[in-house]
VEXPAMAR-53183 format. One record per residue (C-alpha): residue in one letter; x, y, z; residue number from 1. Coordinates in steps of 0.001 Angstrom, whole numbers, padded with zeros to 6 digits. Layout:
! residues N
("A"; (X; Y; Z); NUM)
...
This chain:
! residues 141
("M"; (-071930; -035628; 077124); 1)
("Q"; (-071187; -033309; 080005); 2)
("T"; (-073599; -030913; 081691); 3)
("E"; (-076668; -030357; 079488); 4)
("T"; (-077775; -026936; 078336); 5)
("T"; (-081440; -026152; 077933); 6)
("E"; (-081184; -024718; 074409); 7)
("V"; (-078924; -027057; 072457); 8)
("K"; (-080580; -030115; 070919); 9)
("L"; (-079190; -033289; 069428); 10)
("I"; (-080920; -034175; 066173); 11)
("Q"; (-081207; -037644; 064645); 12)
("F"; (-081932; -037619; 060925); 13)
("K"; (-083756; -040467; 059235); 14)
("E"; (-081409; -042879; 057481); 15)
("N"; (-082696; -044377; 054268); 16)
("G"; (-080908; -047096; 052413); 17)
("D"; (-080596; -050553; 051020); 18)
("E"; (-077852; -052730; 049581); 19)
("R"; (-076699; -049757; 047453); 20)
("G"; (-075818; -047613; 050475); 21)
("R"; (-077278; -044965; 052773); 22)
("L"; (-079082; -041703; 052102); 23)
("V"; (-079810; -038977; 054662); 24)
("V"; (-082105; -036077; 053785); 25)
("V"; (-082036; -032832; 055782); 26)
("E"; (-084649; -030189; 054946); 27)
("G"; (-084755; -026664; 056330); 28)
("G"; (-087881; -025881; 058322); 29)
("Q"; (-088655; -029592; 058711); 30)
("D"; (-085673; -031606; 059928); 31)
("I"; (-084011; -028518; 061386); 32)
("P"; (-085833; -025605; 063072); 33)
("F"; (-084990; -022904; 060519); 34)
("E"; (-084792; -022205; 056806); 35)
("I"; (-081242; -022646; 055508); 36)
("K"; (-079632; -019455; 054197); 37)
("R"; (-075965; -020496; 054276); 38)
("V"; (-074028; -023762; 054096); 39)
("F"; (-070316; -024310; 054637); 40)
("Y"; (-068073; -027168; 055638); 41)
("I"; (-064771; -027511; 057434); 42)
("Y"; (-062194; -030104; 056385); 43)
("G"; (-058433; -030532; 056447); 44)
("S"; (-058124; -029347; 060074); 45)
("D"; (-055486; -030983; 062238); 46)
("P"; (-056662; -032685; 065451); 47)
("D"; (-055027; -029982; 067613); 48)
("V"; (-056738; -027066; 065802); 49)
("I"; (-059672; -025314; 067514); 50)
("R"; (-062198; -023742; 065133); 51)
("G"; (-065090; -021442; 065944); 52)
("K"; (-064295; -019767; 069259); 53)
("H"; (-067203; -017368; 068869); 54)
("A"; (-070915; -016787; 069417); 55)
("N"; (-073414; -015302; 066983); 56)
("R"; (-076043; -012757; 067969); 57)
("R"; (-078668; -013928; 065408); 58)
("S"; (-077486; -017019; 063536); 59)
("E"; (-078678; -020498; 064423); 60)
("F"; (-076670; -023538; 063325); 61)
("V"; (-076872; -027274; 062802); 62)
("L"; (-073511; -029066; 062755); 63)
("I"; (-073187; -032520; 061157); 64)
("N"; (-069971; -034482; 060727); 65)
("V"; (-070761; -036065; 057363); 66)
("A"; (-067369; -037826; 057371); 67)
("G"; (-064966; -038613; 060175); 68)
("T"; (-065369; -037187; 063664); 69)
("S"; (-064989; -033997; 065659); 70)
("K"; (-066051; -032566; 069005); 71)
("V"; (-067966; -029402; 069849); 72)
("R"; (-067554; -027633; 073189); 73)
("I"; (-070585; -025456; 073869); 74)
("T"; (-071253; -022767; 076468); 75)
("D"; (-074773; -021369; 076764); 76)
("R"; (-075928; -017944; 078013); 77)
("S"; (-075927; -019113; 081641); 78)
("G"; (-072383; -020494; 081472); 79)
("N"; (-073502; -024152; 081289); 80)
("Q"; (-071091; -026251; 079251); 81)
("M"; (-071318; -029491; 077348); 82)
("T"; (-069161; -031384; 074888); 83)
("V"; (-070685; -033311; 071997); 84)
("N"; (-068938; -035950; 069914); 85)
("L"; (-070051; -035668; 066308); 86)
("N"; (-069324; -039107; 064917); 87)
("R"; (-072334; -040202; 062821); 88)
("P"; (-073393; -038726; 059484); 89)
("H"; (-077078; -039112; 060402); 90)
("S"; (-076957; -037005; 063563); 91)
("G"; (-076217; -033391; 064291); 92)
("I"; (-076465; -030722; 066913); 93)
("Y"; (-078697; -027656; 066849); 94)
("L"; (-077137; -024487; 068266); 95)
("P"; (-079441; -021482; 068739); 96)
("A"; (-078161; -017906; 068610); 97)
("M"; (-075903; -016720; 071434); 98)
("I"; (-074160; -020029; 072065); 99)
("W"; (-070362; -020052; 072367); 100)
("K"; (-068909; -022850; 070228); 101)
("E"; (-065504; -024425; 069772); 102)
("M"; (-064969; -027274; 067312); 103)
("Y"; (-061872; -029412; 067813); 104)
("D"; (-060331; -032903; 067813); 105)
("F"; (-060940; -033354; 064087); 106)
("S"; (-060117; -036765; 062644); 107)
("L"; (-057953; -036632; 059526); 108)
("D"; (-060975; -037506; 057358); 109)
("S"; (-063371; -035101; 059114); 110)
("V"; (-065842; -033080; 057047); 111)
("L"; (-067980; -030920; 059329); 112)
("L"; (-071070; -029600; 057529); 113)
("V"; (-072609; -026435; 058975); 114)
("L"; (-076139; -025253; 058119); 115)
("C"; (-076965; -021638; 059064); 116)
("S"; (-080145; -019619; 059468); 117)
("E"; (-078547; -016346; 058317); 118)
("H"; (-076275; -015023; 055604); 119)
("Y"; (-072760; -014140; 056752); 120)
("D"; (-072539; -010862; 058669); 121)
("P"; (-069250; -010182; 060503); 122)
("N"; (-070997; -007673; 062792); 123)
("E"; (-073059; -010365; 064536); 124)
("Y"; (-070007; -012313; 065734); 125)
("I"; (-068736; -012110; 069322); 126)
("R"; (-065152; -013389; 069200); 127)
("D"; (-064112; -012780; 072822); 128)
("F"; (-065436; -015177; 075473); 129)
("D"; (-065414; -012586; 078277); 130)
("E"; (-067405; -010188; 076093); 131)
("F"; (-069874; -013004; 075301); 132)
("M"; (-070453; -013679; 079009); 133)
("K"; (-070800; -009922; 079700); 134)
("V"; (-073423; -009546; 076923); 135)
("C"; (-075328; -012547; 078325); 136)
("K"; (-075219; -011180; 081863); 137)
("N"; (-076422; -007744; 080715); 138)
("A"; (-079275; -009338; 078742); 139)
("K"; (-080549; -010997; 081948); 140)
("A"; (-080475; -007730; 083920); 141)
């Protein structure tokens, strides 16, 4: 991991299992800090594809690579950056609102599960990095 941000948190989920296999339970409001309103997953992305490349004004997220691996490059409101390797199906990363995110370096078998605090609203997306930094700077003033 590179420079830490103060808002992003790595989450370890409890693994249950026996000789039959493993089971991981993730519950909204308990294992993650919000109630889940939307779920989607990303798969079939080539390793050189970059997904995301945006921030959300209201939505919070938890990202979990339930199969394969990927990386997430994160920039917080202060411009601090970190890169997280998502490579275990029992761990994830919590991203609060107003975090710039880029998912990349997907393994061929990658399935990236995304849990969201809000229903989809295209108006809450900031898709230009310079605009994101400007909004963050203006919010501090």
